[in-house]
KEKOLPA-787790 format. One record per residue (C-alpha): x, y, z; residue in one letter. Coordinates in pm, whole numbers, padded with zeros to 5 digits, always signed. Layout:
! KEKOLPA-787790
XYZa;...
END
This chain:
! KEKOLPA-787790
-10938+25969+18228m;-11258+25901+18032y;-11152+26152+17767k;-10829+25960+17707i;-11019+25631+17701a;-11267+25761+17440i;-10993+25904+17220n;-10772+25592+17241r;-11006+25296+17191p;-10740+25035+17108i;-10535+25116+17418a;-10851+25101+17628t;-10955+24769+17473l;-10610+24615+17528m;-10611+24726+17890l;-10935+24547+17966f;-10845+24247+17751m;-10533+24210+17964a;-10750+24227+18276l;-10977+23952+18136v;-10682+23731+18038i;-10522+23763+18382f;-10863+23697+18537g;-10909+23377+18335l;-10563+23256+18434f;-10650+23335+18796a;-10972+23130+18778i;-10779+22833+18641k;-10502+22849+18903s;-10697+22943+19217m;-10779+22697+19493s;-11145+22590+19513v;-11313+22522+19847n;-11667+22519+19982l;-11619+22817+20217f;-11330+23045+20308p;-11084+22860+20529e;-11044+22991+20881i;-10734+22895+21075e;-10851+22868+21437i;-10549+22808+21666p;-10636+22486+21849l;-10399+22262+22041v;-10494+21918+22170k;-10319+21730+22450i;-10385+21357+22485t;-10250+21162+22781t;-10301+20789+22842h;-10239+20656+23191a;-10348+20377+23424n;-10604+20524+23660g;-10969+20601+23708d;-11119+20931+23598k;-11072+21089+23944e;-10702+21006+23938f;-10670+21126+23577i;-10852+21450+23664n;-10650+21536+23974s;-10305+21406+23880k;-10297+21486+23508i;-10576+21712+23379t;-10572+21969+23660k;-10192+21978+23675k;-10176+22043+23303l;-10453+22305+23327e;-10263+22487+23602d;-09949+22500+23389e;-10120+22584+23060i;-10344+22860+23199s;-10042+23088+23224g;-09995+23095+22846i;-10104+23422+22687s;-10383+23436+22431g;-10598+23146+22555i;-10966+23192+22474k;-11112+22864+22598n;-10969+22569+22786l;-11176+22249+22770n;-11077+21920+22930s;-11226+21571+22956y;-11104+21313+23205s;-11198+20949+23135y;-11082+20627+23291n;-10730+20595+23158g;-10744+20903+22934l;-10710+21281+22959s;-10798+21506+22665v;-10741+21882+22679i;-10845+22120+22400l;-10698+22469+22405i;-10853+22735+22184e;-10636+23044+22138f;-10734+23387+22015n;-10736+23414+21638l;-10429+23639+21632d;-10217+23377+21811k;-09966+23203+21586n;-10041+22831+21600i;-09674+22728+21595e;-09593+22964+21882v;-09897+22834+22072a;-09788+22472+22018l;-09437+22542+22145n;-09573+22730+22447d;-09793+22433+22536v;-09506+22184+22501r;-09286+22399+22725d;-09554+22407+22993k;-09610+22031+22972i;-09240+21966+23025s;-09251+22185+23339k;-09544+21983+23478a;-09310+21683+23528n;-09581+21427+23467l;-09503+21059+23505a;-09697+20995+23185f;-09628+21085+22824k;-09856+21347+22670s;-09907+21378+22294v;-09949+21736+22176t;-10084+21823+21834e;-10224+22124+21655k;-10565+22081+21503i;-10779+22305+21288s;-11153+22347+21258a;-11092+22367+20881a;-10927+22024+20879n;-11237+21808+20883e;-11223+21494+20665p;-11251+21569+20294i;-11229+21211+20171f;-11318+20881+20339s;-11237+20529+20221v;-11383+20208+20358f;-11150+19908+20334i;-11242+19546+20398s;-11133+19200+20288r;-11341+18942+20104i;-11188+18662+20314d;-11251+18869+20633e;-10891+18818+20747n;-10885+19098+21006k;-10522+19043+21101t;-10401+19088+20742a;-10631+19391+20703l;-10496+19566+21011m;-10134+19487+20923q;-10167+19623+20569d;-10343+19937+20688i;-10076+19995+20952d;-09779+19922+20727n;-09891+20010+20373v;-10229+20176+20315i;-10215+20461+20567r;-09864+20560+20463n;-09965+20544+20096h;-10244+20798+20150l;-10044+21024+20383e;-09776+21068+20116r;-10024+21239+19882v;-09939+21606+19840n;-10175+21825+20044g;-10277+21554+20292v;-10234+21645+20659l;-10311+21305+20807g;-10534+20999+20812v;-10764+20902+21099d;-10907+20555+21138e;-11233+20420+21275v;-11260+20044+21321g;-10883+20005+21316f;-10729+19763+21567l;-10356+19807+21607k;-10179+19482+21508p;-10018+19315+21810v;-09898+18977+21920v;-10191+18880+22139d;-10113+18655+22434v;-10437+18519+22583k;-10401+18332+22913f;-10625+18045+23014d;-10708+18111+23380n;-10765+17739+23451f;-10419+17654+23322l;-10265+17943+23515l;-10413+17807+23836n;-10305+17454+23742k;-09940+17559+23709f;-09961+17814+23994d;-09883+18114+23772l;-10040+18456+23726n;-10042+18712+23450t;-09812+18961+23620a;-09520+18723+23670e;-09553+18585+23316i;-09551+18942+23181s;-09221+19002+23361n;-09079+18677+23223i;-09176+18773+22864i;-09021+19117+22909a;-08693+18976+23038t;-08659+18676+22803q;-08772+18854+22484n;-08504+19120+22502l;-08307+19321+22252k;-08091+19593+22400t;-07743+19747+22363p;-07485+19571+22585l;-07194+19809+22559g;-06889+19831+22332k;-06560+19653+22275i;-06302+19931+22264k;-05938+19936+22166s;-05694+20206+22070d;-05777+20145+21706e;-06152+20065+21697s;-06477+20018+21885q;-06750+19760+21822t;-07102+19777+21972p;-07241+19470+22148i;-07608+19404+22072i;-07823+19145+22248s;-08000+18891+22032d;-08224+18741+22298f;-08558+18813+22137d;-08785+18568+21956a;-08759+18564+21577k;-09098+18408+21516n;-09414+18324+21705l;-09304+17966+21766d;-08994+18090+21949e;-09218+18322+22151l;-09445+18032+22241r;-09138+17842+22365q;-09052+18098+22633i;-08990+17898+22953r;-09203+18003+23248l;-09089+17739+23500k;-08955+17387+23491n;-09144+17199+23222g;-09392+17484+23159v;-09375+17705+22852f;-09582+18000+22736l;-09770+17781+22487k;-09888+17561+22776d;-10091+17840+22942v;-10173+18081+22661a;-10252+18119+22295s;-10006+18336+22101v;-10123+18482+21770d;-10137+18799+21568f;-10453+18998+21644a;-10576+19351+21692g;-10535+19546+22014l;-10865+19551+22201d;-11057+19866+22112s;-11424+19953+22130d;-11438+20077+21772t;-11604+19929+21465l;-11689+20038+21109a;-11953+19867+20894i;-12038+19937+20530f;-12214+19721+20275g;-12285+19453+20534g;-11916+19403+20616k;-11694+19522+20898s;-11372+19692+20803g;-11178+20012+20858v;-11283+20365+20765l;-10991+20592+20673l;-11071+20963+20701e;-10829+21187+20511v;-10770+21544+20626k;-10610+21805+20406k;-10354+22065+20500q;-10475+22416+20571s;-10535+22625+20258f;-10471+22330+20026a;-10698+22305+19721n;-10976+22063+19819t;-11050+21957+19461l;-10686+21902+19372e;-10610+21704+19687v;-10908+21474+19628i;-10809+21433+19264k;-10462+21321+19373r;-10612+21089+19635l;-10822+20913+19371k;-10513+20859+19157i;-10331+20729+19465s;-10617+20484+19532l;-10592+20348+19177e;-10223+20280+19238n;-10297+20129+19578l;-10539+19876+19427v;-10256+19751+19205k;-10029+19702+19508i;-10278+19512+19727l;-10399+19159+19663d;-10740+19084+19512k;-10896+19010+19851n;-10936+19381+19921y;-11253+19580+19867q;-11197+19959+19863i;-11498+20192+19854s;-11504+20571+19853v;-11783+20652+20099v;-11731+21027+20135y;-11603+21273+19877d;-11626+21640+19966k;-11541+21744+19611s;-11893+21635+19513e;-12041+21887+19756l;-11796+22161+19657v;-11859+22114+19285l;-12234+22094+19339k;-12242+22429+19515h;-11991+22590+19279v;-12188+22476+18974k;-12516+22596+19125q;-12366+22933+19218a;-12213+22967+18871s;-12545+22880+18708f;-12727+23135+18924d;-12466+23395+18830m;-12496+23331+18454i;-12877+23323+18470l;-12871+23646+18669g;-12663+23811+18394i;-12914+23708+18126f;-13214+23822+18331l;-13042+24151+18405t;-12969+24198+18034a;-13338+24137+17961l;-13441+24411+18203i;-13191+24652+18055v;-13328+24584+17708f;-13688+24633+17822l;-13599+24974+17964f;-13345+25099+17708l;-13523+24931+17415r;-13194+24946+17232n;-13005+24628+17143l;-12662+24789+17104s;-12695+24968+17439a;-12806+24643+17605t;-12508+24452+17467i;-12266+24723+17582i;-12421+24727+17929a;-12411+24347+17953t;-12046+24332+17842i;-11955+24529+18153a;-12073+24247+18381v;-11851+23953+18272p;-11553+24186+18236i;-11607+24313+18591s;-11655+23961+18728i;-11352+23810+18552i;-11141+24111+18642g;-11246+24070+19005t;-11109+23714+19006f;-10770+23860+18913f;-10785+24086+19220i;-10908+23799+19441i;-10609+23592+19330n;-10368+23879+19394l;-10504+23908+19748l;-10437+23536+19803g;-10800+23426+19840f;-10962+23117+19696d;-11275+23050+19494i;-11552+22943+19725n;-11926+22949+19751r;-11929+23279+19939l;-11713+23443+19673t;-11943+23326+19393l;-12255+23436+19581v;-12092+23775+19640a;-12020+23815+19270l;-12378+23708+19190t;-12500+23979+19425l;-12257+24215+19257g;-12415+24167+18913i;-12665+24439+18994g;-12388+24668+19111v;-12172+24604+18805f;-12447+24659+18548i;-12586+24947+18751d;-12274+25156+18687d;-12293+25085+18313a;-12667+25160+18299i;-12622+25501+18460v;-12358+25594+18202v;-12548+25446+17903i;-12877+25609+18000e;-12712+25950+18027n;-12508+25914+17706v;-12824+25805+17519t;-12997+26129+17621k;-12696+26332+17508k;-12712+26169+17165l;-13063+26313+17123d;-12911+26664+17119t;-12555+26595+17006q;-12468+26468+16658n;-12105+26389+16740n;-12110+26044+16907a;-11768+26088+17068l;-11864+26425+17214m;-12200+26290+17331a;-12022+26002+17502s;-11772+26238+17663f;-12037+26485+17784l;-12263+26204+17907g;-11996+26034+18116v;-11858+26368+18237k;-12199+26471+18366e;-12261+26144+18547i;-11904+26057+18657a;-11940+26234+18991f;-12253+26035+19073s;-12084+25709+18973v;-11784+25798+19189l;-12015+25873+19481a;-12198+25541+19434i;-11870+25347+19419s;-11736+25529+19723a;-12051+25447+19919v;-12020+25079+19825l;-11657+25074+19934l;-11757+25235+20263c;-11992+24942+20319v;-11753+24658+20240f;-11418+24783+20364v;-11538+24794+20730p;-11620+24423+20705i;-11246+24362+20684a;-11217+24502+21039f;-11479+24271+21188m;-11345+24065+21477q;-11373+23696+21557g;-11452+23395+21342i;-11730+23579+21158v;-11487+23858+21071g;-11237+23607+20932r;-11519+23440+20745y;-11611+23760+20562f;-11267+23912+20520y;-11216+23766+20173s;-11581+23829+20083f;-11561+24199+20165a;-11234+24264+19986l;-11351+24061+19686s;-11664+24273+19644v;-11464+24590+19707a;-11226+24483+19430g;-11525+24421+19205g;-11660+24770+19275v;-11327+24925+19178v;-11306+24720+18857v;-11667+24805+18770s;-11604+25176+18823f;-11317+25180+18574f;-11511+24966+18327v;-11806+25206+18327c;-11607+25529+18297i;-11347+25400+18050m;-11461+25100+17847l;-11836+25168+17840t;-11813+25525+17700p;-11549+25406+17450t;-11788+25142+17317l;-12085+25380+17329l;-11899+25638+17120a;-11856+25384+16839r;-12130+25123+16854f;-12434+25285+17013l;-12716+25330+16762t;-12982+25592+16826t;-13225+25460+16572k;-13556+25386+16742k;-13684+25041+16652g;-14038+24912+16638k;-14027+24791+16998f;-13914+25135+17112f;-14201+25305+16930v;-14459+25056+17058l;-14343+25081+17419s;-14288+25457+17432e;-14652+25536+17530p;-14617+25306+17831f;-14304+25485+17952f;-14464+25824+17884a;-14761+25723+18098k;-14522+25595+18364l;-14342+25932+18371d;-14675+26115+18384s;-14807+25892+18662f;-14495+25941+18872y;-14506+26316+18811e;-14866+26334+18935r;-14786+26127+19242i;-14485+26345+19311l;-14698+26660+19287e;-14935+26517+19548l;-14645+26425+19775v;-14494+26772+19746l;-14833+26930+19814r;-14903+26720+20125f;-14552+26667+20256k;-14632+26637+20625k;-14916+26391+20575s;-14712+26179+20339f;-14408+26175+20570l;-14633+26071+20859l;-14782+25785+20655i;-14435+25682+20543s;-14313+25681+20901f;-14604+25462+21011l;-14536+25216+20729i;-14169+25216+20819f;-14247+25157+21188a;-14487+24873+21100f;-14225+24697+20889c;-13965+24737+21162l;-14209+24587+21414s;-14231+24280+21192l;-13853+24258+21202t;-13872+24197+21577l;-14082+23887+21506k;-13819+23742+21274v;-13605+23478+21442g;-13230+23440+21417g;-12996+23159+21317d;-12627+23135+21251f;-12659+22929+20936m;-12974+22769+20796p;-12976+22392+20764s;-12914+22311+20397e;-12994+22013+20178d;-12643+21885+20111n;-12773+21529+20068s;-12595+21413+20383e;-12659+21395+20754f;-12562+21196+21063n;-12775+20989+21297i;-12616+20967+21642f;-12687+20687+21889f;-12613+20660+22259k;-12677+20339+22450a;-12606+20226+22805d;-12236+20308+22864p;-12181+19948+22984n;-12273+19803+22644i;-12010+19608+22453s;-11906+19691+22098v;-12045+19360+21969s;-12382+19419+22135k;-12391+19776+22001m;-12321+19642+21654s;-12593+19379+21688e;-12836+19650+21796r;-12758+19895+21516l;-12695+19676+21212e;-13069+19617+21151p;-13123+19995+21166i;-12840+20045+20915l;-12999+19785+20685a;-13334+19964+20695k;-13171+20296+20612i;-12984+20144+20318n;-13314+19998+20196a;-13465+20348+20176d;-13492+20434+19805k;-13396+20793+19881r;-13062+20686+20033v;-12754+20645+19817d;-12533+20487+20084k;-12490+20472+20459a;-12228+20336+20697f;-12204+20273+21070l;-11925+20387+21302l;-11903+20269+21663i;-11656+20424+21907g;-11570+20713+21676y;-11465+20962+21947d;-11130+21011+22124d;-11225+20776+22407a;-11335+20501+22163k;-11662+20470+22356s;-11855+20162+22244a;-12185+20312+22360y;-12154+20597+22110k;-12220+20539+21742a;-12327+20725+21433k;-12467+20637+21095i;-12361+20863+20812y;-12639+20887+20554v;-12572+21008+20201h;-12891+21079+20008l;-12942+21056+19636k;-12917+21384+19446s;-13208+21626+19453l;-13328+21534+19107n;-13352+21166+19208e;-13580+21216+19510r;-13892+21412+19590n;-13834+21485+19959d;-13595+21748+20088r;-13330+21650+20339q;-13507+21833+20623k;-13822+21622+20572i;-13622+21298+20555i;-13433+21387+20873m;-13760+21460+21050s;-13901+21124+20938e;-13600+20939+21077y;-13615+21140+21400r;-13976+21030+21451n;-13918+20670+21340a;-13601+20600+21538l;-13736+20616+21891k;-13619+20342+22127f;-13626+20294+22500s;-13265+20174+22511d;-13115+20425+22266l;-13083+20802+22269n;-13109+20908+21904v;-13037+21246+21748s;-13042+21344+21382v;-12820+21633+21273a;-12692+21792+20955s;-12320+21811+20901l;-12215+22154+21034p;-12107+22409+20775v;-11860+22558+21020v;-11699+22304+21252d;-11745+22437+21605v;-11689+22106+21781g;-12055+22007+21819d;-12291+21879+21554n;-12599+22026+21722e;-12682+22395+21663p;-12783+22462+22025f;-12503+22443+22278s;-12517+22573+22636l;-12245+22546+22902i;-12321+22568+23275i;-12017+22603+23502k;-12007+22505+23868g;-11836+22278+24119d;-12097+22021+24222d;-12196+21765+23957f;-12504+21669+24158a;-12625+22029+24145k;-12541+22043+23773l;-12758+21734+23723d;-13050+21913+23888e;-12995+22217+23665i;-12987+21993+23358y;-13317+21827+23447a;-13481+22169+23490k;-13343+22313+23164i;-13436+21999+22972r;-13792+22020+23099q;-13815+22391+23013d;-13683+22336+22660l;-13928+22055+22595m;-14215+22278+22709k;-14087+22563+22490f;-14121+22341+22183g;-13923+22303+21864g;-13618+22178+22056v;-13541+21810+21993v;-13267+21555+22066d;-13180+21723+22396i;-12878+21556+22555k;-12568+21609+22764s;-12246+21411+22815p;-12307+21457+23188n;-12612+21230+23178e;-12400+20931+23076d;-12365+20698+23375r;-12166+20374+23384i;-12169+20086+23632y;-11826+20034+23784e;-11694+19766+24017i;-11517+19927+24306s;-11256+19701+24464l;-11153+19772+24824s;-10897+19582+25032l;-10901+19459+25387n;-10576+19621+25495r;-10524+19393+25792q;-10560+19079+25579k;-10331+19202+25302t;-10067+19292+25560k;-10107+18957+25733l;-10092+18764+25404l;-09798+18968+25272g;-09981+19097+24966i;-09803+19381+24787d;-10061+19628+24652e;-09850+19725+24352k;-09804+19361+24252a;-10175+19305+24310l;-10266+19594+24080a;-10027+19466+23810d;-10185+19120+23825t;-10541+19252+23793i;-10447+19497+23519n;-10259+19241+23308s;-10554+19003+23346s;-10849+19227+23269f;-10697+19475+23024s;-10445+19435+22745q;-10105+19532+22883v;-09813+19588+22645l;-09515+19403+22795v;-09259+19372+22517s;-09194+19404+22142i;-09182+19132+21878f;-08965+19199+21571d;-09019+18968+21272d;-08737+19130+21074g;-08975+19352+20874v;-09213+19509+21124n;-09232+19547+21498q;-09539+19451+21701y;-09627+19513+22065d;-09686+19202+22274i;-10015+19236+22464a;-10122+19009+22748v;-10460+18943+22912s;-10696+18667+23020l;-10891+18495+22746d;-11219+18518+22940k;-11316+18832+23135k;-11692+18799+23117d;-11807+18797+23481s;-11729+18936+23824i;-11672+18581+23949d;-11362+18557+23732r;-11234+18870+23908l;-11317+18732+24251k;-11148+18398+24176n;-10835+18558+24033l;-10524+18425+24213k;-10254+18662+24330v;-09924+18586+24500k;-09771+18729+24813n;-09407+18809+24871n;-09338+18440+24953k;-09488+18313+24627g;-09802+18178+24794e;-10128+18212+24599s;-10455+18353+24731f;-10788+18428+24566m;-10874+18795+24540l;-11203+18743+24722s;-11006+18629+25033d;-10909+18985+25119f;-11109+19217+24889a;-11471+19331+24870t;-11650+19426+24546f;-11909+19700+24515t;-12105+19779+24201k;-12192+20148+24168k;-12308+20388+23900r;-12082+20684+23829e;-12047+20969+23583i;-11857+20846+23278l;-11621+21142+23245l;-11528+21465+23418i;-11579+21757+23177p;-11432+22098+23257r;-11449+22439+23091h;-11194+22707+23177n;-11085+22511+23487r;-11434+22461+23624q;-11660+22157+23613n;-11910+22195+23333q;-12250+22080+23218l;-12290+22101+22841k;-12640+22081+22697i;-12681+22006+22326l;-12996+22003+22114a;-13123+22007+21758n;-13404+22233+21638l;-13724+22150+21455d;-13871+22458+21281n;-13759+22682+21564r;-13508+22968+21510p;-13191+22932+21711l;-13220+23292+21830g;-13560+23224+21988d;-13423+22934+22192v;-13119+23135+22304a;-13343+23429+22404s;-13572+23195+22597f;-13279+23057+22796i;-13133+23402+22862s;-13465+23534+22992q;-13569+23233+23201n;-13253+23065+23328l;-13200+23107+23702e;-12884+22958+23850l;-12771+22915+24211p;-12492+23131+24347s;-12153+23022+24221g;-12289+22887+23891y;-12272+23065+23555s;-12364+22995+23196y;-12248+23080+22848q;-12350+22982+22499f;-12107+22807+22271s;-12097+22666+21920g;-12345+22807+21670q;-12525+23019+21932v;-12200+23197+22011e;-12129+23244+21640l;-12484+23376+21587m;-12433+23637+21860h;-12094+23724+21710d;-12266+23764+21371t;-12527+24000+21515n;-12264+24211+21691r;-12052+24216+21377a;-12354+24324+21172f;-12432+24615+21405v;-12065+24717+21411f;-12038+24705+21032t;-12359+24900+20974i;-12267+25173+21223l;-11911+25211+21093l;-12036+25204+20733s;-12294+25472+20810a;-12025+25698+20958v;-11793+25642+20661l;-12074+25691+20408i;-12167+26020+20572y;-11805+26136+20570m;-11759+26041+20202i;-12082+26207+20093l;-12011+26517+20301a;-11671+26544+20134a;-11811+26488+19784l;-12101+26731+19819y;-11923+26977+20048e;-12232+26965+20268s;-12326+26863+20621f;-12701+26829+20547i;-12745+26663+20206l;-12571+26336+20309p;-12840+26288+20575f;-13109+26296+20305v;-12925+26033+20101i;-12868+25815+20406m;-13239+25822+20487l;-13289+25560+20217s;-13076+25313+20412l;-13317+25242+20702p;-13600+25232+20447l;-13426+24930+20296a;-13404+24750+20630f;-13778+24787+20672a;-13815+24592+20349g;-13568+24328+20468v;-13774+24269+20781g;-14097+24253+20580l;-13946+24009+20331g;-13813+23774+20599l;-14144+23786+20787f;-14359+23713+20482l;-14130+23432+20365s;-14105+23283+20719s;-13725+23302+20712n;-13480+23391+20987s;-13196+23641+21003f;-12874+23448+20946s;-12518+23484+20824l;-12620+23489+20458f;-12901+23740+20521v;-12643+23959+20692m;-12434+23943+20374v;-12734+24052+20167g;-12833+24327+20410a;-12483+24473+20409i;-12472+24465+20029l;-12818+24621+20020l;-12698+24892+20255f;-12457+25004+19986g;-12683+24952+19684m;-12989+25148+19795v;-12797+25468+19855g;-12729+25500+19483k;-13091+25582+19400n;-13086+25871+19643a;-12750+25985+19505i;-12880+25984+19146l;-13190+26177+19246l;-13026+26424+19482l;-12731+26492+19253d;-12957+26621+18975f;-13199+26797+19212a;-12912+26986+19372n;-12777+27081+19030k;-13117+27212+18908f;-13171+27406+19231a;-12834+27575+19192k;-12937+27671+18838e;-13224+27876+18983g;-13522+27642+19010l;-13711+27625+19337s;-13628+27317+19544p;-13966+27153+19475d;-13943+27211+19101l;-13580+27103+19101a;-13651+26773+19275v;-13958+26715+19061k;-13757+26766+18742k;-13476+26548+18875a;-13719+26273+18975g;-13879+26252+18631v;-13540+26276+18460k;-13384+25997+18670r;-13695+25776+18704l;-13601+25535+18424h;-13243+25498+18545a;-13355+25436+18903i;-13621+25183+18805l;-13392+25016+18555m;-13106+24967+18801t;-13346+24852+19073t;-13516+24596+18850f;-13179+24487+18715a;-13062+24409+19069m;-13393+24241+19153i;-13374+24017+18848f;-13010+23937+18926a;-13140+23809+19262m;-13429+23605+19120l;-13224+23289+19045p;-13107+23286+19407l;-13454+23358+19543a;-13646+23108+19330l;-13392+22831+19273s;-13448+22509+19465r;-13105+22371+19389g;-12803+22331+19614s;-12775+22595+19884g;-13118+22746+19833y;-13193+22732+20209e;-12925+22998+20265a;-12943+23179+19929n;-13320+23220+19907s;-13370+23415+20235p;-13075+23638+20145m;-13208+23712+19796a;-13563+23759+19927t;-13439+24010+20184a;-13249+24202+19915i;-13547+24208+19675i;-13789+24337+19939f;-13530+24587+20059g;-13477+24716+19705l;-13849+24750+19642i;-13922+24932+19969s;-13622+25163+19945s;-13686+25247+19578t;-14054+25331+19625i;-13993+25534+19938l;-13677+25698+19799t;-13863+25821+19489l;-14119+25983+19719l;-13965+26048+20061v;-13644+26212+19935i;-13839+26469+19725p;-14064+26544+20025a;-13759+26624+20237l;-13547+26796+19974f;-13678+27151+20008s;-13623+27152+20386t;-13283+26993+20348a;-13183+27235+20074y;-13288+27532+20286w;-13091+27401+20587l;-12792+27331+20365d;-12801+27683+20221s;-12820+27827+20573w;-12527+27615+20695f;-12315+27709+20397r;-12313+28071+20516k;-12087+27970+20801f;-11817+27787+20606y;-11856+27850+20232e;-11636+28122+20086r;-11548+28231+19735e;-11301+27986+19584a;-10944+28105+19547i;
END
């Protein structure tokens, strides 16, 4: 192969030019996202019904759970029963087709025969909002705002290609709002229930049959409904009494405990979600164009502000990763020049890197992956691997040119001699990354594209170094020694001499040296045990959320009054770019829950990092009436914003409350755990209404009619539809004043004879405090505990809980969210390393036709992990997802030094030298190549390790771990491998007697 490449330079050049061209086209056409998209099969069931949480739980939630639990492939089943609302979230195994899962759920719901309509939808953890727009009106006409959002604006955004849907916060559905005056109702002896029935019957539009003849048929349509609000106001309730006499009738928004505030104004926040695997940057680009067109359609009263744009974050990380990659290439080229001291050789070696990177993009595109931060970091890590292959070939060809006048022959002999080692190195790297593709769970899906991308890069790099590099060397490599070469040669001669003397001492005192090495190795590993663990470090993405919880009985207006001054103070912070407030942002539209999204100015416009700013707000925002937590936006959406998530399952909520109090106290004593909270601690005051059965029977009060009267008075009940010829609006009825229990007590209801009685005549009212919702996990009542961390590794907190948590019989616990993902990451790491080790041994055994020599090469692998532990300990970093990426890459890279050394030592020993002399000669001969490739990889990591730009919190620990691992493995490999070689060679020779025969 390399002989053909050297002899046919134009064909070789065209081949790699084609690869570069296809790679450039791939870069231009590929989707760009922040991280690889993971399609987690999730189905959500939402059911609205009249009833308290106990009724919802027993008659809806549990019935649906019983039906759904029979579906195959369910991983987790979470449900939440509120007053009037049931929400069920079903998480399926990753191999479950989401469309099949959705159909299975719908089939089961239909079999449940519920009296209420359930809405079923598929959701995705990857479908978080990518673009948010805040819309308000200068004239503060809320009715016009809500109507335009409902009829124009939402539809305009949803039509954009790549948009999945639009969620709203602060949106009040436009309705015809009928507000009854209770005094006037009593005056005319009417109640809300009977008026609701009158509106429903008099404002009617329904098919009335058909006129049929032998020749034709004509439908009959009723035209009884009101055509405008005045006609609606004229609906006759009784003789001389019309709707307008007892109620106001106007357009308004359906009552909802949700509010959005930005720039001092209330309005509506529209959160746009993209379709799975759509290009984030392209979708946002199209949305911005759509907004420009929307502004032209709407009147000048509208103010439209983009308050969240994920493309900014994506581009920031992509640009930073690209900069780190380019800087890494230049630093690597500098190292190569300092070692080779030959400009032409340096240029040829450096050319291999961009060609390998661009060619890898072509493979990534063929495999259907996108460009994301993980891909770019992987290619940055691969710089050392790509240039390493070229360095090995260049260094060997350069030595051949010292004894061979024919440049083509020198290039051929040089690459022929080293090709086996390069193949072994590439095979080892593939053995490391291919197993990642078999990792299970979310973490496995996360790294699937990463692993295959790097594997593709390794393959491209291998062909570049054995085809293109020798072709260029044969024609453009100059052997003339420049001034720098002459001046630096004494240094390298002294370096060779120093290493040779050290090696002689090691070979003379092998046992002592191996003992010292083992102690150093054991010490470094002991430090590893002191390194904490996280799933993903908190990064400075210039954005975070501040969550607020108040008394669950608080009104939305009071919550707004309480939080608006806090929002104003945050906006006044010079480090803050913008902030907005959302109240009632969850499924239940809970007014007591709110969050302030804070977007900081860019890093170069502020001195403090996001972590410091968050800590300042956490300390400053402490109130007796508010529970406040400050959290970064999660990199991987696992349902909770807090990194620590613990689920306790059991039957008795009172016992769960006791467990929560104990765990909360223990976590606070442990330290570093902040913002501890649980949905179970939310308690709301409710008014329990009970009837005197004897009185209601005596008075002739129908309980169903009574319930309808109370419900239509104290909540907004939809009784009919108003059609203005363009749009349809629900007609909602309620009392105009519902502000005290006395109004409930004085409410008049009618018996079956039409006689009116006050509710207090036959009912008693009890105020009691109850749990706000009934949460369940896998069909058991649950207690979920959430917390943020302050300079405390997530792994330490999880270990503390596992070691100290004692639960009563019948109660169990499990971690969820980031803790679960962290444990999955650790298991995946161990699986990958073990499988890689087995595959590496098998590959090396096959290449060297030896059972023993692969063990010597693989000895360098644990030496690298000792360095990883030391690096993380000294830099006070934790083991995380990104460190795992670096450690796996390191696992493949460090074996190459041992391969280069052992390959030549084995060759010299077979030529007749004693094992010690053979390994000594090989060590000195390969010293420059080993040091050069090691320093090249270290310098490729330096931008990631030292940069304080976007993503450094994850990149720096990873790069630091790799650098320390490279240093430790290189030093120990250059000394430990030679110390073991003679014994290994003797054992190998002895084993070969049993299986080696003369070749046929």
